[in-house]
C-alpha positions as CSV (number, residue, x, y, z in Angstrom):
1,E,0.0,-0.3,0.4
2,A,2.5,2.3,1.0
3,L,4.4,1.8,-2.5
4,I,1.3,2.0,-4.6
5,E,0.7,5.5,-2.4
6,L,4.2,6.8,-2.9
7,K,4.0,5.9,-6.6
8,N,0.9,8.3,-6.9
9,V,2.9,11.1,-5.2
10,V,5.6,10.9,-7.7
11,Q,3.1,11.1,-10.3
12,L,1.3,14.1,-9.0
13,D,4.7,15.5,-8.3
14,P,7.7,14.3,-10.7
15,K,10.0,16.5,-8.7
16,D,9.2,15.5,-5.0
17,A,12.9,14.1,-4.1
18,K,12.0,12.9,-0.6
19,A,9.2,10.4,-2.2
20,Y,11.8,9.2,-4.8
21,H,14.0,8.4,-1.8
22,Q,11.3,6.9,0.4
23,L,9.9,5.2,-2.7
24,A,13.6,3.4,-2.9
25,L,13.4,2.4,0.8
26,I,10.5,0.4,0.2
27,H,12.1,-1.4,-2.8
28,L,15.6,-2.2,-0.7
29,K,13.3,-3.6,2.0
30,L,11.6,-5.8,-0.4
31,G,15.0,-7.0,-1.9
32,G,15.6,-9.1,-5.1
33,M,16.7,-7.8,-8.3
34,P,13.8,-6.1,-10.0
35,D,13.7,-4.2,-6.8
36,L,17.4,-3.5,-6.1
37,Q,16.9,-2.2,-10.3
38,S,13.9,0.0,-9.3
39,A,15.8,1.3,-6.1
40,F,18.6,2.3,-8.2
41,G,16.5,4.4,-10.4
42,E,14.6,6.1,-7.7
43,L,17.6,7.1,-5.9
44,T,19.3,8.2,-8.6
45,K,16.4,10.4,-9.3
46,A,16.1,11.8,-5.8
47,V,19.8,12.9,-5.8
48,E,19.5,14.5,-9.1
49,L,16.2,16.6,-7.7
50,D,18.0,17.0,-4.3
51,P,22.0,16.2,-3.8
52,S,21.2,17.2,-0.3
53,I,19.7,13.9,0.7
54,Q,22.8,12.3,2.4
55,D,21.1,8.9,2.9
56,A,20.0,8.9,-0.7
57,Q,23.7,9.7,-1.6
58,L,24.9,6.6,0.4
59,K,22.6,4.2,-0.8
60,L,23.3,4.5,-4.2
61,G,27.0,4.2,-3.3
62,E,26.5,1.0,-2.0
63,L,24.3,-0.3,-4.9
64,Y,27.1,0.9,-7.0
65,L,29.5,-0.8,-5.1
66,L,27.5,-4.1,-5.1
67,S,27.8,-3.6,-9.2
68,Q,31.5,-3.6,-8.8
69,Q,31.7,0.0,-9.7
70,P,33.8,1.8,-6.8
71,Q,34.5,4.7,-8.5
72,A,30.9,5.5,-9.0
73,A,30.3,4.8,-5.4
74,K,33.4,7.0,-4.0
75,R,31.7,9.9,-5.9
76,H,28.5,9.5,-4.1
77,A,30.7,9.4,-0.6
78,E,32.3,12.8,-1.7
79,V,29.1,14.6,-1.9
80,V,28.3,13.8,1.5
81,L,31.8,14.1,2.8
82,I,32.0,18.2,1.3
83,S,28.7,19.0,3.1
84,S,29.4,16.9,6.0
85,P,33.3,16.0,6.6
86,Y,32.8,14.4,9.8
87,H,29.8,11.8,8.3
88,P,31.0,8.2,9.5
89,K,29.1,6.8,7.0
90,G,30.4,8.9,4.2
91,H,33.7,7.6,5.4
92,L,32.6,4.0,5.6
93,L,31.6,4.3,1.6
94,R,34.7,5.9,0.5
95,G,36.8,3.5,2.5
96,R,34.8,0.3,0.9
97,S,35.6,1.7,-2.8
98,L,39.5,2.8,-1.8
99,I,39.7,-1.1,-1.1
100,M,37.6,-2.4,-3.8
101,E,39.9,-0.2,-6.1
102,K,42.8,-2.2,-4.2
103,K,44.1,1.2,-2.9
104,L,44.1,-0.8,0.6
105,E,46.1,1.5,2.8
106,K,44.2,4.9,1.9
107,G,41.1,2.5,2.2
108,I,42.0,1.7,5.7
109,E,42.5,5.3,7.1
110,E,38.8,6.1,5.5
111,L,37.5,2.9,7.9
112,K,39.6,4.2,10.7
113,K,38.0,7.9,10.4
114,S,34.6,6.3,10.3
115,L,35.6,4.1,13.2
116,E,36.8,7.1,15.4
117,L,33.3,8.9,14.3
118,D,30.9,5.8,15.2
119,P,32.8,3.5,17.2
120,D,29.6,1.5,18.0
121,N,29.3,0.7,14.1
122,E,29.6,-3.3,14.0
123,Q,30.6,-3.5,10.2
124,V,33.8,-1.1,10.2
125,Y,35.5,-3.3,12.1
126,V,34.9,-6.2,10.1
127,D,35.6,-4.2,6.9
128,L,38.9,-3.5,8.6
129,A,39.7,-7.1,9.7
130,R,39.1,-7.9,5.6
131,A,41.5,-5.3,4.6
132,Y,44.4,-6.2,7.0
133,L,43.9,-9.9,5.7
134,I,44.3,-8.7,2.1
135,L,47.4,-7.1,2.9
136,E,48.5,-10.1,4.5
137,K,48.7,-8.8,8.3
138,P,46.3,-11.2,10.1
139,E,47.6,-9.7,13.8
140,E,45.8,-6.4,13.3
141,A,43.1,-8.4,11.8
142,E,42.6,-10.0,15.0
143,D,43.3,-7.0,16.8
144,I,40.6,-4.7,15.3
145,L,38.1,-7.9,15.7
146,D,38.9,-7.9,19.6
147,Q,38.7,-4.1,19.6
148,G,35.3,-4.3,18.6
149,L,34.3,-7.6,20.6
150,N,35.8,-5.9,23.5
151,K,33.2,-2.9,23.1
152,K,30.1,-5.5,22.1
153,A,30.9,-9.0,23.6
154,N,27.7,-10.3,22.5
155,S,27.6,-8.7,18.8
156,P,26.7,-12.2,16.6
157,T,28.2,-9.6,13.5
158,L,31.6,-9.5,15.6
159,I,31.5,-13.1,16.6
160,L,30.9,-14.7,13.5
161,A,33.6,-12.5,11.7
162,K,35.8,-13.9,14.5
163,G,35.0,-17.4,13.5
164,E,35.7,-16.7,9.8
165,F,39.1,-15.3,10.7
166,Y,39.7,-18.4,12.9
167,L,38.9,-20.7,10.0
168,L,41.1,-18.8,7.7
169,Q,43.9,-19.2,9.9
170,G,43.4,-22.9,10.3
171,R,42.1,-22.7,14.0
172,N,39.3,-24.7,13.3
173,T,38.4,-25.8,17.0
174,E,38.1,-21.8,18.1
175,A,36.3,-21.4,14.8
176,E,33.3,-24.0,15.4
177,A,33.3,-22.8,19.4
178,L,32.5,-19.5,18.2
179,F,29.8,-20.9,15.6
180,Q,28.5,-22.5,18.5
181,E,28.7,-19.7,20.7
182,V,26.3,-17.5,18.2
183,L,23.9,-20.0,18.0
184,V,23.1,-19.9,21.8
185,L,22.8,-16.0,21.6
186,D,20.1,-16.7,19.2
187,P,18.7,-20.2,18.5
188,E,15.6,-18.6,16.2
189,N,18.2,-17.3,13.8
190,D,18.2,-19.8,10.9
191,G,21.3,-18.2,9.3
192,Y,23.1,-19.4,12.4
193,Y,22.3,-22.9,12.1
194,V,23.6,-22.8,8.2
195,K,26.8,-21.0,9.5
196,L,27.7,-23.8,11.9
197,A,26.5,-26.9,9.5
198,G,28.2,-25.0,6.9
199,Y,31.6,-24.8,8.7
200,Y,31.0,-29.1,9.4
201,Q,30.7,-29.3,5.7
202,T,33.9,-27.6,5.0
203,T,35.5,-29.5,7.7
204,Q,34.2,-32.7,6.1
205,K,32.1,-33.4,9.6
206,W,29.2,-34.7,7.6
207,K,27.1,-36.2,10.6
208,E,28.0,-33.2,12.9
209,A,26.9,-31.4,9.6
210,E,23.4,-33.2,9.5
211,E,22.5,-33.0,13.2
212,V,22.5,-29.3,12.9
213,Y,20.3,-29.4,10.2
214,Q,18.2,-31.8,11.9
215,R,17.9,-29.6,15.6
216,L,16.9,-26.8,13.2
217,A,14.5,-28.9,11.9
218,N,12.9,-30.3,15.2
219,H,13.1,-26.5,16.6
220,K,11.0,-25.4,13.9
221,P,8.5,-28.3,12.8
222,A,5.9,-26.4,10.9
223,S,8.4,-24.3,9.2
224,E,9.5,-25.2,5.5
225,I,13.1,-23.3,5.5
226,P,14.8,-26.5,7.9
227,Q,13.3,-28.9,5.3
228,I,14.6,-27.2,2.2
229,L,18.2,-27.0,4.1
230,L,18.0,-30.5,4.7
231,G,17.1,-31.0,1.0
232,E,20.1,-29.2,0.2
233,F,22.3,-31.0,2.4
234,Y,21.1,-34.5,1.2
235,T,21.9,-33.3,-2.6
236,F,25.4,-32.0,-1.4
237,M,25.8,-35.7,0.0
238,G,24.4,-37.2,-3.1
239,D,21.7,-39.0,-1.1
240,V,18.9,-38.2,-3.7
241,A,15.8,-40.1,-2.2
242,K,16.3,-38.3,1.4
243,A,16.7,-35.0,-0.5
244,A,13.5,-35.5,-2.5
245,V,11.8,-36.1,1.0
246,H,12.7,-33.3,2.2
247,F,12.2,-30.8,-0.5
248,Q,8.5,-32.2,-0.8
249,K,8.2,-32.1,3.2
250,G,8.9,-28.2,2.6
251,V,5.9,-27.7,0.1
252,E,3.7,-30.0,2.3
253,L,4.5,-27.8,5.3
254,N,3.8,-24.3,3.0
255,P,2.0,-25.1,-0.2
256,K,2.1,-21.0,-1.0
257,S,6.3,-20.8,-0.1
258,D,8.0,-19.7,-3.4
259,P,11.2,-21.0,-1.8
260,A,10.2,-24.4,-1.1
261,R,8.1,-25.1,-4.6
262,N,11.2,-23.5,-6.6
263,S,13.7,-26.0,-4.5
264,L,11.4,-29.0,-5.0
265,I,11.2,-28.0,-9.1
266,N,14.7,-27.4,-9.4
267,F,15.3,-30.8,-7.4
268,Y,12.9,-32.4,-9.9
269,L,15.0,-30.6,-13.1
270,D,18.2,-31.4,-11.6
271,N,17.1,-35.3,-11.7
272,Q,15.4,-35.4,-15.0
273,Q,12.0,-36.2,-13.3
274,W,10.4,-33.9,-16.2
275,H,7.0,-34.9,-15.7
276,E,6.9,-33.8,-11.7
277,A,8.7,-30.9,-12.5
278,E,5.8,-30.0,-15.2
279,K,3.2,-30.5,-12.7
280,L,4.6,-27.9,-10.1
281,L,5.2,-25.4,-13.1
282,K,1.6,-25.9,-14.5
283,P,-0.1,-23.4,-12.3
284,L,2.7,-21.4,-12.3
285,L,2.9,-20.7,-16.2
286,E,-0.8,-19.8,-16.1
287,T,-0.7,-17.2,-14.1
288,K,-0.5,-13.3,-15.8
289,S,3.1,-12.3,-14.2
290,K,5.7,-15.1,-14.3
291,S,8.5,-14.4,-12.2
292,I,12.4,-14.7,-13.7
293,M,12.9,-18.4,-11.7
294,T,9.6,-19.5,-13.2
295,M,10.6,-18.6,-16.9
296,I,13.8,-20.0,-15.7
297,F,12.5,-23.5,-14.7
298,E,10.1,-23.6,-18.0
299,A,13.3,-22.8,-20.2
300,R,15.1,-25.5,-18.5
301,L,12.1,-28.0,-18.9
302,I,12.2,-27.7,-22.7
303,L,15.9,-27.9,-22.9
304,G,15.8,-31.3,-20.8
305,R,13.4,-32.6,-23.1
306,G,15.6,-32.1,-26.0
307,N,13.9,-28.9,-27.5
308,V,17.0,-27.1,-27.9
309,D,16.4,-24.7,-30.4
310,E,13.0,-23.9,-28.7
311,A,15.2,-23.5,-25.2
312,I,17.5,-21.4,-26.4
313,P,15.7,-17.7,-27.2
314,L,13.8,-17.9,-23.9
315,F,17.1,-18.0,-21.9
316,Q,18.3,-15.4,-24.1
317,A,15.5,-13.3,-23.2
318,I,15.7,-14.0,-19.4
319,I,19.1,-12.8,-20.0
320,K,18.4,-9.7,-21.7
321,D,15.8,-8.7,-19.1
322,D,18.2,-9.4,-16.4
323,P,21.8,-10.1,-17.4
324,T,22.6,-11.3,-13.5
325,Q,20.7,-14.6,-13.8
326,A,23.4,-16.9,-13.6
327,M,21.2,-19.9,-13.7
328,A,20.1,-18.5,-17.2
329,H,23.7,-17.9,-18.7
330,Q,24.4,-21.5,-17.2
331,Y,21.7,-23.6,-19.2
332,L,21.8,-21.0,-22.1
333,G,25.6,-22.5,-22.3
334,L,24.7,-26.2,-21.8
335,A,22.2,-25.3,-24.7
336,F,24.7,-24.0,-27.0
337,A,27.5,-26.8,-25.9
338,K,24.4,-29.4,-27.0
339,K,24.5,-27.6,-30.4
340,N,28.4,-28.2,-30.3
341,E,28.6,-24.4,-30.5
342,T,31.5,-24.6,-27.9
343,V,32.9,-20.9,-28.1
344,Q,29.5,-19.5,-27.0
345,A,28.8,-22.7,-24.7
346,I,32.0,-21.3,-22.9
347,Q,31.2,-17.5,-23.1
348,E,27.6,-18.2,-21.5
349,L,29.4,-20.5,-18.8
350,T,32.1,-18.2,-18.0
351,E,29.5,-15.6,-17.7
352,A,27.7,-17.6,-15.2
353,K,30.8,-18.3,-13.0
354,E,31.5,-14.8,-12.7
355,L,27.9,-14.3,-11.2
356,A,27.8,-17.6,-9.7
357,P,31.4,-18.9,-8.4
358,Q,30.4,-21.3,-5.7
359,V,27.9,-23.1,-7.9
360,R,29.6,-26.5,-8.8
361,G,27.3,-27.3,-11.6
362,V,28.8,-24.5,-13.6
363,R,32.6,-25.2,-13.0
364,K,31.8,-28.9,-14.0
365,A,29.9,-27.6,-17.5
366,L,32.7,-25.1,-18.2
367,A,35.4,-27.8,-17.6
368,V,33.8,-29.8,-20.0
369,G,33.4,-27.1,-22.6
370,L,36.9,-26.2,-22.5
371,M,38.1,-30.1,-22.9
372,A,35.7,-29.8,-25.9
373,E,38.0,-26.7,-27.2
374,G,41.3,-28.5,-26.2
375,S,42.0,-26.2,-23.2
376,Y,42.4,-29.4,-21.1
377,K,44.8,-26.9,-18.4
378,M,41.9,-24.6,-18.1
379,A,39.9,-27.4,-17.3
380,I,41.6,-29.0,-14.9
381,E,41.3,-25.5,-12.8
382,E,37.7,-25.6,-13.0
383,A,37.4,-29.5,-12.2
384,Q,39.3,-28.8,-9.1
385,M,37.5,-25.9,-7.8
386,A,34.2,-27.9,-8.5
387,I,36.0,-30.6,-6.0
388,R,36.8,-28.2,-3.4
389,L,33.5,-27.0,-3.7
390,N,32.2,-30.5,-2.7
391,P,34.7,-33.4,-2.2
392,R,32.0,-35.8,-2.7
393,D,31.1,-35.2,-5.8
394,V,32.2,-38.2,-7.7
395,Q,31.3,-36.5,-11.3
396,A,33.7,-33.8,-10.8
397,V,36.2,-36.2,-9.8
398,E,35.8,-37.8,-13.1
399,I,35.9,-34.6,-15.1
400,L,39.2,-33.6,-13.7
401,G,40.6,-37.3,-14.4
402,Q,39.1,-36.8,-18.0
403,A,41.1,-33.2,-18.2
404,Y,44.3,-34.9,-17.3
405,F,44.1,-37.7,-19.8
406,G,43.3,-34.9,-22.5
407,E,46.5,-33.2,-21.1
408,K,48.1,-36.1,-21.8
409,D,49.4,-36.4,-18.2
410,F,48.3,-40.1,-17.6
411,S,50.2,-40.4,-14.6
412,A,48.1,-37.7,-12.5
413,A,45.0,-39.4,-14.6
414,K,45.6,-42.6,-13.2
415,K,45.9,-41.4,-9.4
416,V,42.7,-39.7,-9.8
417,Y,40.9,-43.0,-11.3
418,Q,42.1,-45.2,-8.8
419,A,41.4,-42.8,-5.9
420,I,37.7,-43.2,-7.4
421,I,37.8,-46.9,-7.6
422,D,39.5,-47.0,-3.7
423,Q,36.2,-45.2,-2.9
424,I,33.7,-46.3,-5.3
425,P,34.9,-49.8,-6.9
426,Q,31.9,-50.2,-8.8
427,D,32.4,-46.9,-10.4
428,A,32.6,-48.1,-14.7
429,I,33.6,-44.6,-15.9
430,A,37.0,-45.0,-13.7
431,H,37.7,-48.7,-14.6
432,F,37.3,-47.9,-18.3
433,H,39.5,-44.7,-18.2
434,L,41.8,-47.2,-16.4
435,G,41.7,-49.3,-18.9
436,L,42.3,-46.8,-21.4
437,I,45.8,-45.6,-19.7
438,D,46.7,-49.3,-19.6
439,Q,46.3,-49.4,-23.2
440,Q,48.5,-46.0,-23.7
441,D,51.2,-47.9,-21.7
442,K,50.8,-50.9,-23.9
443,R,49.5,-53.0,-21.1
444,V,46.7,-55.0,-22.9
445,K,45.7,-57.6,-20.6
446,E,45.6,-55.1,-17.5
447,A,43.7,-53.1,-20.0
448,I,41.2,-56.0,-20.8
449,D,40.8,-56.4,-17.1
450,H,39.5,-52.9,-16.2
451,F,37.2,-52.7,-19.2
452,E,35.7,-56.0,-18.2
453,E,35.3,-54.6,-14.9
454,A,33.5,-51.5,-16.2
455,L,31.0,-54.1,-17.9
456,K,30.6,-55.7,-14.7
457,Y,29.3,-52.5,-13.2
458,N,27.4,-51.1,-16.3
459,P,26.7,-53.9,-18.6
460,D,25.4,-51.6,-21.3
461,F,28.9,-49.8,-21.6
462,V,29.4,-50.4,-25.6
463,Q,32.9,-48.1,-25.6
464,A,34.2,-50.8,-23.1
465,L,32.9,-53.8,-25.0
466,S,34.5,-52.3,-28.3
467,Q,37.7,-51.7,-26.4
468,I,37.3,-55.3,-25.3
469,A,37.0,-56.7,-29.1
470,N,39.7,-54.0,-30.2
471,A,42.3,-55.5,-27.9
472,R,41.4,-59.0,-28.7
473,L,41.8,-58.2,-32.4
474,S,45.3,-56.4,-31.9
475,M,46.5,-59.9,-30.1
476,G,44.9,-61.6,-33.4
477,E,42.3,-63.2,-31.4
478,E,39.0,-62.5,-33.9
479,Q,36.9,-65.2,-32.9
480,Q,37.5,-64.5,-29.4
481,A,36.2,-60.8,-29.8
482,R,32.9,-62.1,-31.5
483,E,32.6,-64.4,-29.0
484,R,32.8,-61.9,-26.1
485,V,30.4,-59.5,-27.7
486,Q,27.9,-62.7,-28.2
487,Q,28.4,-63.2,-24.6
488,Q,27.7,-59.6,-23.5
489,I,24.6,-59.4,-26.0
490,K,23.3,-62.6,-23.9
491,R,23.6,-59.9,-20.5
492,S,22.0,-57.1,-22.4
493,P,19.9,-58.5,-25.6
494,K,18.2,-55.3,-26.1
495,N,21.3,-53.0,-26.6
496,P,21.6,-52.3,-30.7
497,Y,24.9,-51.1,-30.1
498,F,26.4,-54.5,-29.5
499,Y,24.7,-55.7,-32.7
500,N,26.3,-53.4,-34.4
501,L,29.8,-53.6,-33.2
502,L,29.1,-57.8,-33.9
503,G,27.9,-56.7,-37.2
504,R,31.3,-54.8,-38.0
505,L,33.4,-57.9,-36.2
506,S,31.7,-60.5,-38.7
507,M,31.9,-58.0,-41.9
508,Q,35.9,-57.6,-41.1
509,A,35.8,-61.7,-41.0
510,K,34.0,-61.7,-44.2
511,Q,31.1,-63.5,-42.1
512,T,28.2,-61.7,-44.3
513,D,25.2,-63.6,-43.4
514,P,25.9,-63.2,-39.7
515,A,26.8,-59.7,-40.2
516,E,23.7,-58.8,-42.1
517,K,21.7,-60.5,-39.6
518,A,23.3,-58.4,-36.7
519,F,23.0,-55.0,-38.6
520,K,19.1,-55.8,-39.2
521,Q,18.7,-56.9,-35.5
522,A,20.6,-53.3,-34.4
523,L,18.3,-51.6,-36.6
524,A,15.3,-53.4,-35.7
525,L,16.0,-52.4,-32.0
526,N,16.6,-48.5,-33.2
527,D,15.8,-47.5,-36.3
528,Q,17.6,-44.3,-35.8
529,L,21.3,-46.1,-35.5
530,Q,23.0,-44.4,-38.3
531,D,25.8,-46.6,-38.0
532,S,23.9,-49.6,-38.5
533,Y,22.6,-47.9,-41.5
534,I,26.1,-47.1,-43.3
535,N,27.4,-50.6,-42.4
536,L,24.6,-52.5,-44.0
537,A,25.3,-50.5,-47.1
538,E,28.8,-51.1,-47.1
539,L,28.3,-54.8,-46.7
540,Y,25.5,-55.0,-49.4
541,H,28.2,-53.1,-51.5
542,R,30.8,-55.6,-50.6
543,M,28.7,-58.3,-51.6
544,N,27.8,-56.9,-55.1
545,R,24.2,-57.5,-54.0
546,V,23.1,-53.8,-54.1
547,D,20.5,-54.4,-56.7
548,E,19.3,-57.3,-55.1
549,A,18.6,-55.3,-52.0
550,I,17.4,-52.4,-53.6
551,M,14.7,-54.9,-55.0
552,E,14.1,-56.7,-51.6
553,Y,13.2,-53.3,-49.7
554,E,10.9,-52.1,-52.5
555,R,9.0,-55.3,-52.0
556,L,8.5,-54.4,-48.4
557,L,7.9,-50.8,-49.6
558,D,4.9,-51.9,-51.6
559,K,3.7,-53.9,-48.3
560,N,4.1,-50.9,-46.3
561,P,4.6,-47.5,-48.2
562,K,5.0,-45.7,-44.6
563,A,8.2,-47.8,-43.4
564,A,10.5,-45.0,-42.6
565,F,13.6,-47.5,-42.2
566,V,13.0,-49.0,-45.7
567,H,13.0,-45.4,-47.1
568,M,16.4,-44.6,-45.2
569,I,18.0,-47.4,-46.3
570,L,16.9,-47.4,-49.7
571,G,18.3,-43.8,-49.8
572,I,22.0,-44.9,-48.7
573,L,21.9,-47.6,-51.5
574,A,20.8,-44.8,-53.9
575,E,23.4,-42.9,-52.4
576,Q,26.1,-45.2,-53.0
577,R,25.0,-45.5,-56.9
578,N,25.4,-41.9,-56.8
579,E,21.5,-41.6,-57.5
580,V,21.0,-38.2,-56.2
581,E,17.6,-37.3,-56.7
582,K,16.3,-40.5,-55.7
583,A,18.4,-40.6,-52.5
584,Q,17.0,-37.1,-51.9
585,Q,13.2,-38.6,-52.4
586,H,13.6,-41.2,-50.0
587,Y,15.2,-38.8,-47.3
588,R,12.5,-36.6,-47.9
589,K,9.5,-39.5,-47.4
590,T,11.4,-40.4,-44.2
591,L,11.1,-37.5,-42.7
592,E,7.6,-36.9,-44.1
593,I,6.6,-40.2,-42.1
594,S,8.9,-39.6,-39.1
595,P,9.6,-35.7,-39.0
596,E,12.5,-36.9,-35.9
597,F,14.3,-39.5,-37.8
598,A,17.4,-37.6,-37.5
599,P,19.7,-40.1,-40.0
600,A,17.4,-39.0,-42.4
601,A,17.7,-35.6,-41.8
602,N,21.2,-35.4,-41.9
603,N,21.8,-37.5,-44.9
604,L,19.5,-35.1,-46.3
605,A,21.5,-31.9,-45.4
606,W,24.7,-33.8,-46.9
607,L,23.4,-34.4,-50.3
608,M,21.9,-30.8,-50.3
609,A,25.1,-29.3,-49.5
610,E,27.7,-31.4,-52.1
611,N,25.2,-31.2,-54.6
612,G,24.3,-27.4,-55.4
613,G,21.3,-27.7,-53.2
614,N,19.7,-24.6,-50.7
615,L,22.3,-24.0,-48.1
616,D,20.1,-22.3,-45.8
617,E,17.3,-25.7,-46.3
618,A,20.4,-27.7,-45.5
619,L,21.5,-26.0,-42.4
620,A,17.8,-26.4,-41.0
621,H,18.4,-29.9,-41.4
622,A,21.3,-30.4,-40.0
623,E,20.7,-28.5,-37.2
624,D,17.7,-30.5,-36.5
625,A,19.3,-33.7,-36.7
626,L,22.3,-32.3,-34.3
627,A,19.5,-31.4,-31.7
628,R,18.0,-35.0,-32.0
629,Q,21.6,-36.7,-31.8
630,G,24.1,-34.1,-30.5
631,D,26.5,-37.0,-29.7
632,N,26.6,-38.1,-33.5
633,P,29.6,-37.5,-34.9
634,Y,28.4,-37.8,-38.5
635,V,26.0,-35.2,-37.5
636,A,28.6,-32.6,-36.2
637,D,30.7,-33.2,-39.6
638,T,27.5,-32.5,-42.2
639,L,26.8,-29.4,-40.0
640,G,30.4,-28.4,-39.9
641,W,30.7,-28.6,-43.3
642,I,27.4,-26.8,-44.0
643,Y,28.9,-24.0,-41.9
644,Y,32.2,-24.0,-44.0
645,K,30.4,-23.7,-47.1
646,K,28.6,-20.6,-45.5
647,N,31.6,-19.3,-44.3
648,A,31.1,-19.8,-40.7
649,H,34.4,-20.8,-40.1
650,I,34.8,-20.8,-36.2
651,K,31.2,-22.5,-35.7
652,A,32.6,-25.0,-38.4
653,V,36.0,-25.8,-36.7
654,S,34.4,-26.2,-33.3
655,L,32.0,-28.9,-34.9
656,L,34.5,-30.6,-37.0
657,G,36.8,-31.1,-34.5
658,E,34.3,-32.6,-32.3
659,A,33.8,-34.8,-35.4
660,V,37.5,-35.9,-35.5
661,K,37.7,-36.7,-32.1
662,K,35.0,-39.6,-32.6
663,L,36.1,-40.4,-35.8
664,P,39.5,-40.3,-36.0
665,E,40.0,-42.9,-38.9
666,N,37.9,-41.1,-41.3
667,P,40.0,-39.4,-43.7
668,L,37.1,-37.2,-44.8
669,V,36.3,-35.8,-41.5
670,R,40.0,-35.0,-41.2
671,Y,39.8,-33.3,-45.0
672,H,36.6,-31.0,-43.8
673,L,38.3,-29.7,-40.8
674,G,41.4,-29.2,-42.3
675,M,39.7,-27.1,-45.0
676,A,37.6,-25.3,-42.4
677,L,41.3,-24.6,-40.5
678,F,42.6,-23.4,-43.7
679,K,40.0,-20.9,-44.0
680,K,39.7,-19.5,-40.2
681,G,43.6,-18.6,-40.7
682,E,45.2,-21.3,-38.9
683,P,47.4,-22.9,-41.8
684,N,49.9,-24.9,-39.5
685,N,46.7,-26.7,-38.1
686,A,45.4,-26.8,-41.6
687,K,48.5,-28.5,-43.2
688,K,48.8,-31.0,-40.4
689,T,45.4,-31.9,-40.5
690,L,45.4,-32.2,-44.4
691,E,48.6,-34.3,-44.5
692,F,47.3,-36.5,-41.7
693,A,44.2,-37.1,-44.2
694,L,46.2,-37.8,-47.1
695,K,48.3,-40.2,-45.3
696,M,45.1,-42.0,-44.1
697,S,43.8,-42.5,-48.1
698,P,45.1,-40.6,-51.2
699,T,41.8,-41.2,-52.8
700,F,39.1,-39.9,-50.4
701,P,36.4,-37.5,-52.1
702,G,38.3,-34.0,-52.0
703,A,41.8,-35.4,-51.8
704,E,42.8,-33.4,-54.9
705,E,41.5,-30.0,-53.1
706,A,43.4,-31.0,-49.8
707,R,46.6,-31.8,-52.2
708,T,45.9,-28.0,-54.1
709,T,45.6,-26.3,-50.6
710,L,48.3,-28.1,-49.1
711,E,50.5,-26.6,-52.4
712,S,49.3,-22.9,-51.5
713,L,50.5,-23.4,-47.6
């Protein structure tokens, strides 16, 4: 009501500076980013109309400090000090501004003046102590805090500051005593429970931390806040089931609580429980004015369900309205990563990190993005920070191991993965990477043992099975390789990738009938498995059975004209015979029947790009394929090559680099990357890549252009 009344006042008298000031104070009291932005505008108007309102000058200066603009803050402090040279808050604001500008000695002088003028201001003692710590003067920091405590022995602000000081100095027992003391002074303050529990988490005393949160819940059984805190604690500990119980209880205790509801929605989204998240979001989305957090959750839900292109503009609109929303930057970065747009992904995730440096999810995602770019050292730093934020985060440790592996620091990688297995023997990913490291060191039998362990704990781990097969082949044990894959198929009979692997091994052994059967079984389980289409078409080509295969599939089409799978294989066979128009017709028919058929979209895009088709239409098909199969290297290759043709060379290099990582034996993909690097202005990298491609095969399509380009380098 007061807010509405004051808005009416300024409408009637737009030059009423005091009304603007009072309006700003209400916005500051309400808190939240929109209110802070409104307060900033009202305070700016107030001091423009009447510079003598000192409180408005000081509060505007504080807002400038919050936005990391110390020079602007200092100007407002000086306006106050010109008219009131002995204003303690004026000296305090100027002191804080100078410290933020790294002018520490001058800042300390100003803070001391403020303290002389107002020795009861507890915050000045804290600010002085922090400044001394920056100067690496712990004795002076402790002394100033003691001065404050001598004056105000029961000040929670000063007791907590002294506890934080002890913690920084490694005096944990003394810190713990002070965090407990402040809770005794005010057992109703939720923040003091959080501080003590946070101390226990920092020192890895998990049981004690849990007991503190439980104590708060017992003390306030009707409040949703302790339940939210318990949910966050169990999330930190990796106990999803217990976290769910407490987040749900928070909503049950107070169904109208935004923090409780938002915590539960966030939990559901984090754990990919899309239906549950949608149920809670639906009534919020039907309101006339959606909160920013509701809009972020909506975009996250859309992204989680795979609609990347729909989610990206939603995140961008949120950021345009409020650039400080770290979560929006984080998930926009993840959306770009799903499209293999690494540069933009890293840019958004870096912004999220600046806004929310304590969110380990941002650090982990940034580390993954940096690895995709090849910046392994920076990825190591981000992964290490994520681990410091939560030493129990196994995923962060696994990312660190991957970064060391990418940096070719196999010794460090091995220590990381061995440490994981020591704690969690059933971690399949750690066993897999230890196997890769053993392979690097030519310890084939030891590598196989680790890959077997990986499959023991994850029976569908296709990469581990593929490595076992490759290792057996390297030892000349072709039959054993096939038998091992058949054995795994018995354990996981519905895994299409295993049948595809068996088909490849059978084709390599020239066992054509078993190979054909295996590829068809793979496609029966997953009709969008592009590898199996390619392998089956190659098999028919090797067997000189292309005409026979076409007739067989056309007969199937007569029986079932809407069989998307049949159109797809006919498209590939037509493509093999260089019947481009017929191939495109089959791919278009596939998409007409099944619009989400990513392999058809990819192949159609490729043919259009290579045969003078509309590049914009080709781009749309390739982007659609990538949105549905973001980890498919053939799709990344197609899209990257189209970007190359459209002169978007940065995007092209990013996508083609990803494709080469996953298809290292494919000379055509390496050629594409080499040409993109050449156009991007990286001649040395282009030269190496093109030479490697020609070394692998001197006759791939584009080999002549590769040679011509090399001659010009």
